[in-house]
Structures are given as C-alpha cells and as structure tokens.
N, C-alpha and C positions, 0 to 999 in steps of 0.2 A: 439663689432659687435651685432646689433640686426638685426630684420627682415628688417626694413625701409632702413636700410643702405646696406643691401646685397644685396636689391631686387636694390636700386640704382645702384649698383656697376653691377649686372646682366645687367641691362639696358644700362649703359656707352659702357660694353663690347662688345654689340652688334655694335656699331657705329664708322666709325672711322675718322669722324668729329667731332668739338666740339660742345655738346648740351648744352641748358639752361635749367631752372627751370623748364619751364613753360612744356616744353616735357615733362621732366622727371615725373612730378607732372601728366601728362596727361597718360603716360605710366604705372606709379605706380597704376593707377584705373584697369588695367586689371591684374595687381597681386594681387587683392584687397585690395588695398593700397587706402584711399582716403584721401588724407592731401592737405592743400593750398600750394603754391607756398612759402610763407615765411616759413613753417615749413620745405620743402624741401629745402631751402637756409641754414638754421639751420644746418641740418644734412648733407649737402655737407662743410660746414666750418670744421664739426669734421673729415670728411673725407680727407681734406684739410692737418688739421692738423697733422694725422697720415700718411702722406704722398701716401695716395690710390688714391688720385685725384689730377688733376693739372688745376687752373685757368687760364682761358685765358680773363682776363676783364670782357665786359660786356657780351662777345658771351656764356661764360659758362665754362663747364669742361670739361675733357677727364679720361679716366682712366689711371693709370699708372703702372708699371711692376711690383712695389710691392702690386698694388690693385688687379690686375691680382691674383697672387700668393694668395693673403688672401681670394680672390673671391674661390679658386681652394682647399682651405684646410679649409675655416670657414665652421662650423655646418654641421660637418659631421652627426650627427643622423639625421638632416631633408632629410640628402640625401639618406638614405636607404629607399629604394622603388622607388628611383626617374628615375632610369632604366626603370621598368614595367611602369610607368606612363608615359614616354617620348614614351615609344613603342606603346600603346594605344593612345596616341594624334597624332604620326605621321601615325598610321593603318590609322585612320580616317581621316586625308590629303592627303593621298593618291589617286591620282585622272587617275592614267593610265588606259586608252581605250582601251582592246585589240585588239578589230578591227582596230582601227585608230595608234594603239603605242603612241599617244599623249597623255600629261598630264603628273604631276609631281611625281617623285619617289621619294626615299629616298639616298640620297648618304652618304657614309662616306668619311672623309677627311683626308687624310694623307701626310707625308712631309718626304722628304729624299732631302741631298746636291745636287744643281745642278750639280757639277760636276760629280755626279755618274750615271747623267741618261741616259748615253749609256750601262753602264753595266747593269741598273734597266731592261733597253727594253731589253737585251739578256735573262735575270732572266724569266721575265714576259712571254716573246713569248710562251714556251711550256705550260705556267700554263694558260692561255688564251685559248690553245687547250685540253683544259682537263673538265672533268667533273665536277670540284671542285672550279668554279666560277659561281656568279648569273646571269652576263650576258656578252656576248661577247664585250658591248660598255662601254666605259668609257671617262673620259675626264683629260688632264693636263694644267697646269696653271704655269707659273713663277712666279717668287717674284713680290708683287703688285700688281699681277692680283687677281680677285675672282671669286669662285666658287658658285654659290648663293649666299648667303650672307658671304659667310668664304673668309678672305683675307688671302693672301698666303705671307710667311715671306720672307724676302729679301733675297738672296740667295737660297731658297729652292724649289725644285719644289715639286707644289701640284697635288696629284693623288685623281679624285671622281671615289669611284666602288661604283656599286649597292648595296645598302645593303638588308639583307634580309628579315627584316621587311618590304619591300615592298610585300612580298608574303602577310605578315598578310591582308595589304591592299588590295590587288587584292580580295583574300578570303571574306573579308568582304564586301565589294562592291558587290559580287556575293551573298549575305544573308549567308556565312557562318562563323561563330564565332571563332577566334581561340585564344587559349589562352599558351602564351610564357611561357614557365616553367624553362629551363635551358639552359644554354650555355656553350659548353664543346669541348673537345678534341675526337675526332673517332680514332680509327687505322684501317687502311685498310689493305687489304691481296689480292695479285692478283688482285686487282683493285675494291674490294667490300667492303665496309665497315663491320666491324665485332661487335665493341663495342665499348663505351665512356670509355675511361680511366680517364677523370677526368670530372667533373659537377660544377657548380656554379648555383645557383637559383638567377635568375632574381629578385625575389620578395626581397630577403635579400641581396642585392648589391648595393652599391653606386656608380660603377662603370661597364662598360660594361663587361661581363666577356672576350670578347675574347680579348680585348684588354690586359686585365691580361695574359694571356696566350701566346700572342706573347713577352711580355717584360719577362716575364718568361722563354723564350726558350724551349716553351714545344711543339713546333710542328714538322714537318717534312714533308711540302708540297711538297719538292721539292723530298723527296722520296716516296711518292704518285702519283707524276706526271711521273715521270721517269723511277722508278724500280715497279712501281704499289703496291708497300706496303710503308706504313709510317703513319704519323698523322694529320691530315685536322682539322680545326676549324668547328664547327657545331654545331646547336641549336636543342633543344628538345622544340617539339611543340603539343598541344593538340585541337582536333575538337569531336564535338558530332558526335557521331556512324552514326544518321542518316542522314548524310552530307556527308557520304564516299564514295557513288557514285558518287555522283555531285563534290567530292573534286578530285577524280581519273581522272575525264573527263575536269576538269580546269587545272588540273598538266599537262595533254596532250597536251592541247591546249596552255598553256604559255610554253614549251616546243618548240613545232613548233612553237611559234613565237621568238625562239630567248632568252628566259630568260630561265635560268636553275634553279638551286636551292633546288628541291624538289629530294631527294637521296631515301628517302625512305616514303610509305605511310603503318602501322602498319595493323593488323587486330581488331576487334571489340572488347574490352576488354583485348587483347593482348598484354604483353609485348613487346618492341621492341628495340632491340640493350640490352638486357638488361635493361631496364628500365620500369617498371610499369605503367600503365595509369589509369585515376580515371574511377569510373563506369560510362558505357555508352560512354566510350572517344576512342578514336582510336588516335594513336602516330603518329608522322611525325620527320623525320630528312630533316632540311634545312641545306645546307653547307653556310658556313661564308663569310657573304663579301668580310672580312679583310684576305682571304685565298693568295689574288695574294702580299698582303702587308708581311705577314709572310714569303712567301719565298722570298723578298730582305733582311728581315731583319735577314732569315736563312743564308744567302750568306755573311753576314756581313758587310751590309749597314744600320747604324743607322737610325731607322724610328719613325714617332711619329704619332699615328694615333686619331681621334675622331671620333668613333661611329655615326651613326645617326645625323650627321653635320648641313644638309640642304635638302629642297627639290629643285629640278632640275626637268626642263624640259625635258623628257625622249626623244622625238627626236632630239635634240641638243646634247646629247651625241655620240660619232663616233667610230666604230668597229676599236676594237685594231689594227688590221692587216692594215685597213686603214690608219689609224693613223701613221703606222710605214712605210707603202709605202708612205705615202706624208711627211714624216717629222713632227716629234714635234717640 
C-alpha cells in the first residue's frame, strides 16, 4: 500500500456514490499527487485485485468494507501527528459569528443502536443540563441520513455534538492563537475540577485521545453530573500570556451565547490542574465534546465515535430540550 493508493482510498471513502478516474485524478491534486487518469486506472486495478475497491462498469469505483478496514490500519507511522494537524486545519475553517450565531462549527459524530434511542435520551437529559457539554445544541439522524458529509449506517442513530476544537476556531478568529497539548480525563470533586488523572499528547497520537478514554471505560461523567464527583473528558490548551485578558472576556461572551466548554483559565506561567505551562503561556482546560457519548457508553449502550468528523452550520443545530419535546 503506497501513498498514492492510500490517497485514492481516502478519496473514495468520502463518497457514497460511484466516482470515476477523472474525478479521482482531480482530487489527488489536492493531496499533492499529480498523476494522469491512466496512472490512476493502473492503481485502481491493483486495488480491485486486492478487494479494496469495487468496479461499476465505466462509471467508476466504490470503496469496499475491506478497503475501509485497510485505510483504518495502513501506514500508522504516517498518522502520528495527524490529530494535531486536523485540529489546526479545522480551527482555521471554523467560521462561527458570535453576534449572529451563524457559521460553521466542528462536530463529533457518534453512533449507537437505533433501538436504544429512548434509553439514550434519558441518559443525556441530565448531562445536557450540566457544565460538562460544549453546547446545548445537538443533531440526531437516522440510518441512511447524513450529518454534514457523514453518512449514518443503517440501524444506527447518529449524534452530532459540538467539538471542543470549535473553541480554538473562535479564539483564532479573535486573534488569539491556541495550542492544543493534551486530551485527558479530569477528576471532579464537589462539582469542581481538581486534577488530570490521565493525559495523551495530541502531537504523538494517531487517534483522538478522548475516543481512547471512552473505549477504555475511564470516564465517570454520570457521577460528575449526578453526584458532583466523577471523571470527565477534557483537554489542556495554551495561549500566550499577552492574550489572557481578551481570552477571559471572550470566554464570558461565549458562555453568554450558550456555548460552554471553557472550564478554567489559569494564571501567567502557572501550572493548571497540576499541568505546567510553557514560558509566557497560560493554561486552559476545555471540556470534551464527547462527554455526552461517554455517559451513554457508561450506561452499557455500545457507541462508536469519530471526533472532529465534519463542519456544520451552527444555526441548524437544535437545543437538546427542544428536540426532546418535539420528538426525535
């Protein structure tokens, strides 16, 4: 599996319809690979032989399940640092206007079995009334429907929750650069965050750390919500010292607009929740956008999540309580 074939699979994975070699050749240029349609067809034949793609006559190809699995596991060494690169790209693409609440935000997309919807709603209700969610806005979709450019599998309910990287984008738009350092699990006592008990560096990971913590059953979001003591998903970020006053002002403005997420802003050059900061830096602790999904998983409902899945128009999201009242 070379870089060209891997890039072809990445392109095919984004499409639900069949696409031809001409479109693939055009898309490859965006990946920095400039090859002819004939060369694309050569690589496609190899992918066909290996069972990674399926031919649909002259119309083109679609990726197979075997191809999706190969894409997931291939070239792991190249994926190290992928998460931090994705964070930087999506931060720049966030266009939310705090005055109008229009513009794109970043969504995490998660799935759970359709027959567990009522149970999931019951679990999520107290979570969305807590300070441990990024926003009280959310979107649900049934199998066969799309959230952004993500197709929900049949038999599943798809959930789009606002990703914490949206905060990076809002700050960047205000002229404040944000460095994402760690994803982790924060212990809470009496309703207050006390310390990080686990951390994974974004720069050294090929997967989103919060997905790992959910799969590892390391959270207790329901305990934090119901008993005021538990373990929530959060991330540790840094901003320059010179931005601290503007960051605090912006944090309040965000909260007033119904977008939470910023748990703590530290002091200049001072550790925050026992985590040291760089020279002339200030630490920030941001709640994980996947906390609602962690609560569902804790309750015995199997979930699958993809952090930072898609960009989505914020004004099209609905308040959780309104969706529940209106029926999902």
